[in-house]
Structure formats: structure tokens, C-alpha cells
C-alpha positions as protocol buffer text, in pm:
chain_id: "A"
residue {
  index: 1
  type: MET
  ca { x: 3433 y: 4421 z: 1995 }
}
residue {
  index: 2
  type: THR
  ca { x: 3435 y: 4766 z: 2151 }
}
residue {
  index: 3
  type: ASP
  ca { x: 3384 y: 4883 z: 2507 }
}
residue {
  index: 4
  type: VAL
  ca { x: 3052 y: 5039 z: 2410 }
}
residue {
  index: 5
  type: ALA
  ca { x: 2786 y: 4775 z: 2358 }
}
residue {
  index: 6
  type: VAL
  ca { x: 2483 y: 4845 z: 2143 }
}
residue {
  index: 7
  type: ARG
  ca { x: 2165 y: 4692 z: 2277 }
}
residue {
  index: 8
  type: ALA
  ca { x: 1868 y: 4576 z: 2074 }
}
residue {
  index: 9
  type: ASP
  ca { x: 1623 y: 4669 z: 2352 }
}
residue {
  index: 10
  type: GLN
  ca { x: 1626 y: 5045 z: 2399 }
}
residue {
  index: 11
  type: HIS
  ca { x: 1561 y: 5174 z: 2748 }
}
residue {
  index: 12
  type: LEU
  ca { x: 1364 y: 5474 z: 2626 }
}
residue {
  index: 13
  type: ALA
  ca { x: 1075 y: 5468 z: 2382 }
}
residue {
  index: 14
  type: VAL
  ca { x: 1209 y: 5730 z: 2143 }
}
residue {
  index: 15
  type: PRO
  ca { x: 1014 y: 5791 z: 1818 }
}
residue {
  index: 16
  type: THR
  ca { x: 1122 y: 5581 z: 1522 }
}
residue {
  index: 17
  type: GLY
  ca { x: 1007 y: 5829 z: 1258 }
}
residue {
  index: 18
  type: THR
  ca { x: 730 y: 5604 z: 1130 }
}
residue {
  index: 19
  type: GLU
  ca { x: 459 y: 5738 z: 1361 }
}
residue {
  index: 20
  type: PRO
  ca { x: 233 y: 6036 z: 1281 }
}
residue {
  index: 21
  type: ALA
  ca { x: 394 y: 6371 z: 1367 }
}
residue {
  index: 22
  type: THR
  ca { x: 170 y: 6437 z: 1668 }
}
residue {
  index: 23
  type: ALA
  ca { x: 236 y: 6089 z: 1808 }
}
residue {
  index: 24
  type: GLN
  ca { x: 610 y: 6146 z: 1768 }
}
residue {
  index: 25
  type: LEU
  ca { x: 589 y: 6471 z: 1966 }
}
residue {
  index: 26
  type: VAL
  ca { x: 407 y: 6294 z: 2250 }
}
residue {
  index: 27
  type: GLN
  ca { x: 663 y: 6014 z: 2252 }
}
residue {
  index: 28
  type: TRP
  ca { x: 950 y: 6261 z: 2249 }
}
residue {
  index: 29
  type: ALA
  ca { x: 800 y: 6448 z: 2543 }
}
residue {
  index: 30
  type: GLN
  ca { x: 760 y: 6125 z: 2737 }
}
residue {
  index: 31
  type: ALA
  ca { x: 1111 y: 6009 z: 2648 }
}
residue {
  index: 32
  type: ALA
  ca { x: 1261 y: 6346 z: 2743 }
}
residue {
  index: 33
  type: HIS
  ca { x: 1083 y: 6341 z: 3080 }
}
residue {
  index: 34
  type: ALA
  ca { x: 1204 y: 5986 z: 3147 }
}
residue {
  index: 35
  type: ALA
  ca { x: 1559 y: 6073 z: 3039 }
}
residue {
  index: 36
  type: HIS
  ca { x: 1568 y: 6376 z: 3267 }
}
residue {
  index: 37
  type: SER
  ca { x: 1440 y: 6171 z: 3561 }
}
residue {
  index: 38
  type: LEU
  ca { x: 1713 y: 5915 z: 3500 }
}
residue {
  index: 39
  type: ALA
  ca { x: 1975 y: 6187 z: 3463 }
}
residue {
  index: 40
  type: GLU
  ca { x: 1881 y: 6353 z: 3792 }
}
residue {
  index: 41
  type: GLY
  ca { x: 1932 y: 6021 z: 3970 }
}
residue {
  index: 42
  type: ILE
  ca { x: 2263 y: 5950 z: 3800 }
}
residue {
  index: 43
  type: CYS
  ca { x: 2439 y: 6286 z: 3774 }
}
residue {
  index: 44
  type: ASN
  ca { x: 2525 y: 6320 z: 4141 }
}
residue {
  index: 45
  type: THR
  ca { x: 2682 y: 5976 z: 4166 }
}
residue {
  index: 46
  type: ALA
  ca { x: 3028 y: 5844 z: 4085 }
}
residue {
  index: 47
  type: VAL
  ca { x: 2874 y: 5643 z: 3801 }
}
residue {
  index: 48
  type: ALA
  ca { x: 2831 y: 5957 z: 3591 }
}
residue {
  index: 49
  type: PRO
  ca { x: 3135 y: 6080 z: 3395 }
}
residue {
  index: 50
  type: GLN
  ca { x: 3283 y: 6401 z: 3534 }
}
residue {
  index: 51
  type: ALA
  ca { x: 3155 y: 6607 z: 3239 }
}
residue {
  index: 52
  type: TYR
  ca { x: 2795 y: 6530 z: 3338 }
}
residue {
  index: 53
  type: ARG
  ca { x: 2822 y: 6562 z: 3717 }
}
residue {
  index: 54
  type: GLY
  ca { x: 2554 y: 6803 z: 3834 }
}
residue {
  index: 55
  type: LYS
  ca { x: 2431 y: 6862 z: 3479 }
}
residue {
  index: 56
  type: PRO
  ca { x: 2108 y: 6662 z: 3438 }
}
residue {
  index: 57
  type: ALA
  ca { x: 1990 y: 6855 z: 3132 }
}
residue {
  index: 58
  type: GLU
  ca { x: 2308 y: 6776 z: 2936 }
}
residue {
  index: 59
  type: ALA
  ca { x: 2302 y: 6417 z: 3062 }
}
residue {
  index: 60
  type: ALA
  ca { x: 1939 y: 6379 z: 2953 }
}
residue {
  index: 61
  type: ALA
  ca { x: 2035 y: 6495 z: 2604 }
}
residue {
  index: 62
  type: ALA
  ca { x: 2312 y: 6234 z: 2592 }
}
residue {
  index: 63
  type: ILE
  ca { x: 2075 y: 5962 z: 2715 }
}
residue {
  index: 64
  type: LEU
  ca { x: 1821 y: 6052 z: 2445 }
}
residue {
  index: 65
  type: ALA
  ca { x: 2091 y: 6055 z: 2177 }
}
residue {
  index: 66
  type: GLY
  ca { x: 2212 y: 5716 z: 2291 }
}
residue {
  index: 67
  type: ALA
  ca { x: 1862 y: 5571 z: 2307 }
}
residue {
  index: 68
  type: GLU
  ca { x: 1812 y: 5654 z: 1941 }
}
residue {
  index: 69
  type: VAL
  ca { x: 2092 y: 5414 z: 1850 }
}
residue {
  index: 70
  type: GLY
  ca { x: 2022 y: 5149 z: 2112 }
}
residue {
  index: 71
  type: LEU
  ca { x: 2253 y: 5248 z: 2398 }
}
residue {
  index: 72
  type: SER
  ca { x: 2156 y: 5212 z: 2763 }
}
residue {
  index: 73
  type: PRO
  ca { x: 2156 y: 5532 z: 2974 }
}
residue {
  index: 74
  type: ILE
  ca { x: 2491 y: 5459 z: 3141 }
}
residue {
  index: 75
  type: ALA
  ca { x: 2652 y: 5358 z: 2811 }
}
residue {
  index: 76
  type: SER
  ca { x: 2520 y: 5679 z: 2655 }
}
residue {
  index: 77
  type: LEU
  ca { x: 2694 y: 5897 z: 2913 }
}
residue {
  index: 78
  type: ARG
  ca { x: 3019 y: 5714 z: 2844 }
}
residue {
  index: 79
  type: ALA
  ca { x: 2973 y: 5717 z: 2467 }
}
residue {
  index: 80
  type: PHE
  ca { x: 2898 y: 6090 z: 2427 }
}
residue {
  index: 81
  type: ASP
  ca { x: 3125 y: 6371 z: 2545 }
}
residue {
  index: 82
  type: ASN
  ca { x: 2964 y: 6690 z: 2672 }
}
residue {
  index: 83
  type: ILE
  ca { x: 3083 y: 6971 z: 2442 }
}
residue {
  index: 84
  type: GLN
  ca { x: 2921 y: 7314 z: 2474 }
}
residue {
  index: 85
  type: GLY
  ca { x: 2625 y: 7147 z: 2645 }
}
residue {
  index: 86
  type: THR
  ca { x: 2567 y: 6918 z: 2346 }
}
residue {
  index: 87
  type: PRO
  ca { x: 2640 y: 6544 z: 2341 }
}
residue {
  index: 88
  type: ALA
  ca { x: 2908 y: 6460 z: 2082 }
}
residue {
  index: 89
  type: PRO
  ca { x: 2984 y: 6095 z: 2001 }
}
residue {
  index: 90
  type: LYS
  ca { x: 3335 y: 5960 z: 2035 }
}
residue {
  index: 91
  type: ALA
  ca { x: 3489 y: 5783 z: 1735 }
}
residue {
  index: 92
  type: ILE
  ca { x: 3456 y: 5454 z: 1920 }
}
residue {
  index: 93
  type: THR
  ca { x: 3083 y: 5526 z: 1959 }
}
residue {
  index: 94
  type: LEU
  ca { x: 3038 y: 5553 z: 1582 }
}
residue {
  index: 95
  type: ARG
  ca { x: 3227 y: 5226 z: 1544 }
}
residue {
  index: 96
  type: ALA
  ca { x: 3007 y: 5055 z: 1802 }
}
residue {
  index: 97
  type: ILE
  ca { x: 2689 y: 5178 z: 1632 }
}
residue {
  index: 98
  type: THR
  ca { x: 2817 y: 5074 z: 1290 }
}
residue {
  index: 99
  type: GLN
  ca { x: 2923 y: 4728 z: 1406 }
}
residue {
  index: 100
  type: GLY
  ca { x: 2602 y: 4685 z: 1602 }
}
residue {
  index: 101
  type: LEU
  ca { x: 2410 y: 4713 z: 1275 }
}
residue {
  index: 102
  type: GLY
  ca { x: 2614 y: 4435 z: 1118 }
}
residue {
  index: 103
  type: HIS
  ca { x: 2861 y: 4648 z: 924 }
}
residue {
  index: 104
  type: GLU
  ca { x: 3230 y: 4569 z: 957 }
}
residue {
  index: 105
  type: VAL
  ca { x: 3504 y: 4805 z: 1076 }
}
residue {
  index: 106
  type: ARG
  ca { x: 3862 y: 4697 z: 1127 }
}
residue {
  index: 107
  type: ILE
  ca { x: 4190 y: 4869 z: 1214 }
}
residue {
  index: 108
  type: ASP
  ca { x: 4450 y: 4758 z: 964 }
}
residue {
  index: 109
  type: LYS
  ca { x: 4736 y: 4969 z: 1098 }
}
residue {
  index: 110
  type: SER
  ca { x: 4797 y: 5195 z: 1393 }
}
residue {
  index: 111
  type: THR
  ca { x: 5122 y: 5379 z: 1467 }
}
residue {
  index: 112
  type: ALA
  ca { x: 5214 y: 5729 z: 1575 }
}
residue {
  index: 113
  type: ALA
  ca { x: 5274 y: 5810 z: 1209 }
}
residue {
  index: 114
  type: GLU
  ca { x: 4985 y: 5639 z: 1030 }
}
residue {
  index: 115
  type: ALA
  ca { x: 4644 y: 5482 z: 1086 }
}
residue {
  index: 116
  type: VAL
  ca { x: 4459 y: 5268 z: 832 }
}
residue {
  index: 117
  type: VAL
  ca { x: 4097 y: 5176 z: 902 }
}
residue {
  index: 118
  type: SER
  ca { x: 3873 y: 4979 z: 666 }
}
residue {
  index: 119
  type: GLY
  ca { x: 3498 y: 4932 z: 663 }
}
residue {
  index: 120
  type: ARG
  ca { x: 3247 y: 4724 z: 472 }
}
residue {
  index: 121
  type: ARG
  ca { x: 2872 y: 4774 z: 473 }
}
residue {
  index: 122
  type: LYS
  ca { x: 2663 y: 4469 z: 557 }
}
residue {
  index: 123
  type: GLY
  ca { x: 2602 y: 4274 z: 239 }
}
residue {
  index: 124
  type: ASP
  ca { x: 2880 y: 4447 z: 43 }
}
residue {
  index: 125
  type: THR
  ca { x: 3190 y: 4266 z: -77 }
}
residue {
  index: 126
  type: GLU
  ca { x: 3424 y: 4561 z: -122 }
}
residue {
  index: 127
  type: TRP
  ca { x: 3606 y: 4732 z: 163 }
}
residue {
  index: 128
  type: GLN
  ca { x: 3648 y: 5109 z: 187 }
}
residue {
  index: 129
  type: THR
  ca { x: 3969 y: 5228 z: 348 }
}
residue {
  index: 130
  type: SER
  ca { x: 4062 y: 5555 z: 519 }
}
residue {
  index: 131
  type: THR
  ca { x: 4428 y: 5639 z: 572 }
}
residue {
  index: 132
  type: TRP
  ca { x: 4531 y: 5913 z: 809 }
}
residue {
  index: 133
  type: THR
  ca { x: 4897 y: 6008 z: 841 }
}
residue {
  index: 134
  type: ILE
  ca { x: 5068 y: 6248 z: 1074 }
}
residue {
  index: 135
  type: ASP
  ca { x: 5165 y: 6453 z: 766 }
}
residue {
  index: 136
  type: ARG
  ca { x: 4800 y: 6489 z: 674 }
}
residue {
  index: 137
  type: ALA
  ca { x: 4718 y: 6602 z: 1026 }
}
residue {
  index: 138
  type: GLN
  ca { x: 5007 y: 6847 z: 1020 }
}
residue {
  index: 139
  type: GLN
  ca { x: 4885 y: 7001 z: 693 }
}
residue {
  index: 140
  type: MET
  ca { x: 4550 y: 7062 z: 861 }
}
residue {
  index: 141
  type: GLY
  ca { x: 4719 y: 7230 z: 1158 }
}
residue {
  index: 142
  type: LEU
  ca { x: 4619 y: 6959 z: 1407 }
}
residue {
  index: 143
  type: THR
  ca { x: 4951 y: 6832 z: 1539 }
}
residue {
  index: 144
  type: GLY
  ca { x: 5015 y: 7135 z: 1757 }
}
residue {
  index: 145
  type: LYS
  ca { x: 4713 y: 7057 z: 1974 }
}
residue {
  index: 146
  type: ALA
  ca { x: 4764 y: 6888 z: 2311 }
}
residue {
  index: 147
  type: GLN
  ca { x: 4575 y: 6570 z: 2231 }
}
residue {
  index: 148
  type: TRP
  ca { x: 4779 y: 6515 z: 1916 }
}
residue {
  index: 149
  type: LYS
  ca { x: 5107 y: 6566 z: 2101 }
}
residue {
  index: 150
  type: GLN
  ca { x: 5007 y: 6329 z: 2380 }
}
residue {
  index: 151
  type: GLN
  ca { x: 4848 y: 6046 z: 2180 }
}
residue {
  index: 152
  type: PRO
  ca { x: 4901 y: 6081 z: 1804 }
}
residue {
  index: 153
  type: ALA
  ca { x: 4826 y: 5715 z: 1729 }
}
residue {
  index: 154
  type: ALA
  ca { x: 4487 y: 5728 z: 1900 }
}
residue {
  index: 155
  type: MET
  ca { x: 4394 y: 6054 z: 1728 }
}
residue {
  index: 156
  type: LEU
  ca { x: 4486 y: 5915 z: 1386 }
}
residue {
  index: 157
  type: VAL
  ca { x: 4272 y: 5607 z: 1448 }
}
residue {
  index: 158
  type: ALA
  ca { x: 3984 y: 5823 z: 1567 }
}
residue {
  index: 159
  type: ARG
  ca { x: 3995 y: 6033 z: 1251 }
}
residue {
  index: 160
  type: ALA
  ca { x: 4015 y: 5732 z: 1020 }
}
residue {
  index: 161
  type: THR
  ca { x: 3741 y: 5549 z: 1210 }
}
residue {
  index: 162
  type: ALA
  ca { x: 3499 y: 5842 z: 1191 }
}
residue {
  index: 163
  type: GLU
  ca { x: 3565 y: 5879 z: 819 }
}
residue {
  index: 164
  type: VAL
  ca { x: 3499 y: 5513 z: 744 }
}
residue {
  index: 165
  type: CYS
  ca { x: 3182 y: 5501 z: 956 }
}
residue {
  index: 166
  type: ARG
  ca { x: 3042 y: 5801 z: 769 }
}
residue {
  index: 167
  type: TRP
  ca { x: 3116 y: 5628 z: 440 }
}
residue {
  index: 168
  type: ILE
  ca { x: 2952 y: 5295 z: 514 }
}
residue {
  index: 169
  type: ALA
  ca { x: 2680 y: 5384 z: 768 }
}
residue {
  index: 170
  type: SER
  ca { x: 2580 y: 5745 z: 706 }
}
residue {
  index: 171
  type: ASP
  ca { x: 2213 y: 5649 z: 739 }
}
residue {
  index: 172
  type: ALA
  ca { x: 2272 y: 5527 z: 1095 }
}
residue {
  index: 173
  type: ILE
  ca { x: 2475 y: 5826 z: 1214 }
}
residue {
  index: 174
  type: MET
  ca { x: 2306 y: 6107 z: 1019 }
}
residue {
  index: 175
  type: GLY
  ca { x: 2239 y: 6301 z: 1341 }
}
residue {
  index: 176
  type: MET
  ca { x: 2604 y: 6269 z: 1450 }
}
residue {
  index: 177
  type: PRO
  ca { x: 2812 y: 6417 z: 1167 }
}
residue {
  index: 178
  type: TYR
  ca { x: 3122 y: 6498 z: 1375 }
}
residue {
  index: 179
  type: THR
  ca { x: 3291 y: 6317 z: 1659 }
}
residue {
  index: 180
  type: ALA
  ca { x: 3405 y: 6471 z: 1985 }
}
residue {
  index: 181
  type: GLU
  ca { x: 3767 y: 6436 z: 1869 }
}
residue {
  index: 182
  type: GLU
  ca { x: 3694 y: 6628 z: 1548 }
}
residue {
  index: 183
  type: ILE
  ca { x: 3503 y: 6903 z: 1727 }
}
residue {
  index: 184
  type: ARG
  ca { x: 3786 y: 6958 z: 1975 }
}
residue {
  index: 185
  type: ASP
  ca { x: 4032 y: 6982 z: 1687 }
}
residue {
  index: 186
  type: GLN
  ca { x: 3843 y: 7282 z: 1553 }
}
residue {
  index: 187
  type: GLY
  ca { x: 3987 y: 7502 z: 1828 }
}
residue {
  index: 188
  type: PRO
  ca { x: 3847 y: 7693 z: 2126 }
}
residue {
  index: 189
  type: THR
  ca { x: 3485 y: 7615 z: 2200 }
}
residue {
  index: 190
  type: ILE
  ca { x: 3202 y: 7843 z: 2300 }
}
residue {
  index: 191
  type: GLU
  ca { x: 3262 y: 7734 z: 2660 }
}
residue {
  index: 192
  type: ALA
  ca { x: 3590 y: 7927 z: 2655 }
}
residue {
  index: 193
  type: ARG
  ca { x: 3417 y: 8254 z: 2573 }
}
residue {
  index: 194
  type: PRO
  ca { x: 3301 y: 8486 z: 2851 }
}
residue {
  index: 195
  type: ALA
  ca { x: 2934 y: 8453 z: 2936 }
}
residue {
  index: 196
  type: PRO
  ca { x: 2712 y: 8705 z: 2755 }
}
residue {
  index: 197
  type: ARG
  ca { x: 2647 y: 9022 z: 2953 }
}
residue {
  index: 198
  type: LEU
  ca { x: 2280 y: 9074 z: 3034 }
}
residue {
  index: 199
  type: VAL
  ca { x: 2223 y: 9449 z: 3057 }
}
residue {
  index: 200
  type: THR
  ca { x: 1921 y: 9579 z: 3244 }
}
residue {
  index: 201
  type: ALA
  ca { x: 1739 y: 9909 z: 3249 }
}
residue {
  index: 202
  type: ALA
  ca { x: 1933 y: 10000 z: 3563 }
}
residue {
  index: 203
  type: ASP
  ca { x: 2257 y: 9970 z: 3366 }
}
residue {
  index: 204
  type: PHE
  ca { x: 2102 y: 10187 z: 3096 }
}
residue {
  index: 205
  type: ILE
  ca { x: 2058 y: 10486 z: 3325 }
}
residue {
  index: 206
  type: GLU
  ca { x: 2371 y: 10448 z: 3537 }
}
residue {
  index: 207
  type: GLN
  ca { x: 2550 y: 10736 z: 3369 }
}
residue {
  index: 208
  type: PRO
  ca { x: 2413 y: 11090 z: 3405 }
}
residue {
  index: 209
  type: ALA
  ca { x: 2254 y: 11233 z: 3093 }
}
residue {
  index: 210
  type: THR
  ca { x: 2461 y: 11475 z: 2890 }
}
residue {
  index: 211
  type: PRO
  ca { x: 2229 y: 11688 z: 2675 }
}
residue {
  index: 212
  type: ALA
  ca { x: 2356 y: 11779 z: 2330 }
}
residue {
  index: 213
  type: PRO
  ca { x: 2461 y: 12143 z: 2272 }
}
residue {
  index: 214
  type: ALA
  ca { x: 2164 y: 12364 z: 2196 }
}
residue {
  index: 215
  type: ASP
  ca { x: 2351 y: 12553 z: 1923 }
}
residue {
  index: 216
  type: ARG
  ca { x: 2393 y: 12249 z: 1696 }
}
residue {
  index: 217
  type: GLU
  ca { x: 2187 y: 12317 z: 1385 }
}
residue {
  index: 218
  type: ASP
  ca { x: 2210 y: 11954 z: 1267 }
}
residue {
  index: 219
  type: TYR
  ca { x: 2070 y: 11814 z: 1591 }
}
residue {
  index: 220
  type: TYR
  ca { x: 1722 y: 11668 z: 1546 }
}
residue {
  index: 221
  type: PRO
  ca { x: 1633 y: 11438 z: 1837 }
}
residue {
  index: 222
  type: PRO
  ca { x: 1448 y: 11126 z: 1725 }
}
residue {
  index: 223
  type: THR
  ca { x: 1106 y: 11035 z: 1854 }
}
residue {
  index: 224
  type: VAL
  ca { x: 1057 y: 10765 z: 2115 }
}
residue {
  index: 225
  type: ALA
  ca { x: 900 y: 10542 z: 1851 }
}
residue {
  index: 226
  type: GLU
  ca { x: 1206 y: 10578 z: 1627 }
}
residue {
  index: 227
  type: VAL
  ca { x: 1442 y: 10488 z: 1910 }
}
residue {
  index: 228
  type: VAL
  ca { x: 1234 y: 10183 z: 2007 }
}
residue {
  index: 229
  type: SER
  ca { x: 1238 y: 10072 z: 1643 }
}
residue {
  index: 230
  type: ASP
  ca { x: 1619 y: 10104 z: 1633 }
}
residue {
  index: 231
  type: ILE
  ca { x: 1645 y: 9903 z: 1953 }
}
residue {
  index: 232
  type: ASN
  ca { x: 1424 y: 9623 z: 1823 }
}
residue {
  index: 233
  type: ASN
  ca { x: 1630 y: 9607 z: 1502 }
}
residue {
  index: 234
  type: ALA
  ca { x: 1969 y: 9600 z: 1679 }
}
residue {
  index: 235
  type: ARG
  ca { x: 2161 y: 9286 z: 1591 }
}
residue {
  index: 236
  type: THR
  ca { x: 2441 y: 9302 z: 1848 }
}
residue {
  index: 237
  type: GLN
  ca { x: 2501 y: 9425 z: 2199 }
}
residue {
  index: 238
  type: THR
  ca { x: 2745 y: 9677 z: 2053 }
}
residue {
  index: 239
  type: GLU
  ca { x: 2464 y: 9837 z: 1855 }
}
residue {
  index: 240
  type: LEU
  ca { x: 2253 y: 9854 z: 2171 }
}
residue {
  index: 241
  type: ASP
  ca { x: 2539 y: 10021 z: 2358 }
}
residue {
  index: 242
  type: GLU
  ca { x: 2564 y: 10283 z: 2083 }
}
residue {
  index: 243
  type: ILE
  ca { x: 2192 y: 10352 z: 2113 }
}
residue {
  index: 244
  type: LYS
  ca { x: 2229 y: 10383 z: 2490 }
}
residue {
  index: 245
  type: GLN
  ca { x: 2510 y: 10635 z: 2448 }
}
residue {
  index: 246
  type: ALA
  ca { x: 2304 y: 10838 z: 2201 }
}
residue {
  index: 247
  type: CYS
  ca { x: 2005 y: 10841 z: 2436 }
}
residue {
  index: 248
  type: GLN
  ca { x: 2221 y: 10951 z: 2726 }
}
residue {
  index: 249
  type: GLU
  ca { x: 2356 y: 11240 z: 2521 }
}
residue {
  index: 250
  type: ARG
  ca { x: 2001 y: 11346 z: 2436 }
}
residue {
  index: 251
  type: GLY
  ca { x: 1868 y: 11294 z: 2787 }
}
residue {
  index: 252
  type: MET
  ca { x: 1608 y: 11041 z: 2667 }
}
residue {
  index: 253
  type: ARG
  ca { x: 1497 y: 10813 z: 2951 }
}
residue {
  index: 254
  type: ASP
  ca { x: 1142 y: 10730 z: 2850 }
}
residue {
  index: 255
  type: LYS
  ca { x: 1000 y: 10411 z: 2998 }
}
residue {
  index: 256
  type: GLU
  ca { x: 921 y: 10269 z: 2654 }
}
residue {
  index: 257
  type: ILE
  ca { x: 1287 y: 10303 z: 2558 }
}
residue {
  index: 258
  type: LEU
  ca { x: 1414 y: 10146 z: 2879 }
}
residue {
  index: 259
  type: ASP
  ca { x: 1173 y: 9853 z: 2854 }
}
residue {
  index: 260
  type: ALA
  ca { x: 1250 y: 9790 z: 2485 }
}
residue {
  index: 261
  type: TRP
  ca { x: 1624 y: 9819 z: 2541 }
}
residue {
  index: 262
  type: SER
  ca { x: 1623 y: 9579 z: 2837 }
}
residue {
  index: 263
  type: ALA
  ca { x: 1408 y: 9324 z: 2650 }
}
residue {
  index: 264
  type: ARG
  ca { x: 1627 y: 9333 z: 2339 }
}
residue {
  index: 265
  type: SER
  ca { x: 1942 y: 9301 z: 2546 }
}
residue {
  index: 266
  type: ALA
  ca { x: 1800 y: 8989 z: 2712 }
}
residue {
  index: 267
  type: GLN
  ca { x: 1710 y: 8842 z: 2371 }
}
residue {
  index: 268
  type: LEU
  ca { x: 2062 y: 8895 z: 2239 }
}
residue {
  index: 269
  type: ALA
  ca { x: 2217 y: 8747 z: 2552 }
}
residue {
  index: 270
  type: GLU
  ca { x: 1995 y: 8439 z: 2526 }
}
residue {
  index: 271
  type: ALA
  ca { x: 2079 y: 8392 z: 2158 }
}
residue {
  index: 272
  type: ALA
  ca { x: 2456 y: 8425 z: 2212 }
}
């Protein structure tokens, strides 16, 4: 048994995939609304894990993810870690889901140097075994991370468990390819990066214009339409900054340019 119980009666009526596409969309909308209502009532209480306190949108996503595999709302918040605003299942969550469907998962060995986990799909006679050693983790550059230093045995079991569950129950966990432990092992997350800078038209015209020298024979100022086209095709904020600098040098402050530049900057910030 695990400390995450899988229930047969789901608390949210999430689509099963057998309904017509339009019916599924309606059901998803209803389920999302219900999940968000539940999350708003839970997230400001001590019942909610710290990662979801004051974050009803992230909690709703975790509740929906849990409902798909039969977890109650509270169990879902405990079963999924909040990483970069996305619910990521713990290794124990995959084991609970797998065992809840009748498949077998067992820990054959667990030490600080080695973990051996075996699994057998329901109806099969042969066991599949995953072995994770501290040497294997070291070769992958994992052992220098804090969680591996503090609890190597638990991390080895988590890795072996996730591997076995993917082998024997990939159909049940298709939407959850990586566990929270595996994602954290990949290094710094997006949350560690500075928030994208949203630049407005006011920022665009902060610096005084510096017209280009009149005696430059190779100087052919572009048209407003050409500048707007360059702005709309910019792929990074750096490219936008270069366009801004060029416009400042040419003294171009047309409203069409400012509006296009501000809109594209907002798009890039939202996509970051």
C-alpha cells in the first residue's frame, strides 16, 4: 500500500475520451470550473500543501490531473508537486496509479548505494526489474544535487519506481512522462529565471532621438511599413531592442511603430 489512495469514484466528471469531441470540451469546461471552485476554497487553508497556498489556478490543474486517474482533490494536491506552475507527479503517485489498476510494483532492495524495483503488469507472469545504483546516478551528474546528498536511498527508489511504472503501465500514465524528482534533477527551472521584461511604448521613447549624420551616403531610412514589418517578425526581445535603437538614431517615432513595437514586446513576454 502507498500513502496515496486511488479511488474508483472520481470527484470530477472529466472526459474519458470516448465522448464526441464537442461533448468532451463541454465536460472539460465544467470540470475545470468545478476544480477551480474547489481550489479557491482549499488553497488558503492549512490543508493545502505549501506549494499551492494562494495559487488556485495551479491547484485546479493538479486537481484535474488527479481526477483523470481517480484521485480525490486533496489527494491530488499531495500527489502532484507544483513545478513551474505545472503539476508533476511524484514517483509514489505513479506507483499508486499503477497499483490501483491491478498491476504489481515491489521494492526488492533499497540502500544508499542501490535500489531494485520490480513490476508486473496485471495478467502477466514475468516481472520487469529496474536497478538504479549510486554509480549510475553519478555518471548522469545527479549525485551533486542537494536531494541526492540528503536522501540518496529515496532518490534511487524514486528513479527505479518511475522507470518500472513507465514500462508496465505506460497507457495509464501517458500524460505524466516524468516525475517531480526527475524534473528537479534536470537543473534550474524556469521559476529561477528573472521574469520577462514587458516593454511599453513609453520605454521606447525614453531616450532622446539621435539623428544619423546627414553626410552619410549609405544612409537610406526605411519606411514606416518596413519598420513595422521588422518588428512583427522579431523573434526575441533583443531584436526588438536593436530596432528601437535604430529608430532612435533615425528619429522615427511614428505611432504605428510605437504601437507595433509595444504589441510585439507584450507577445514575446507572454510567450517567454
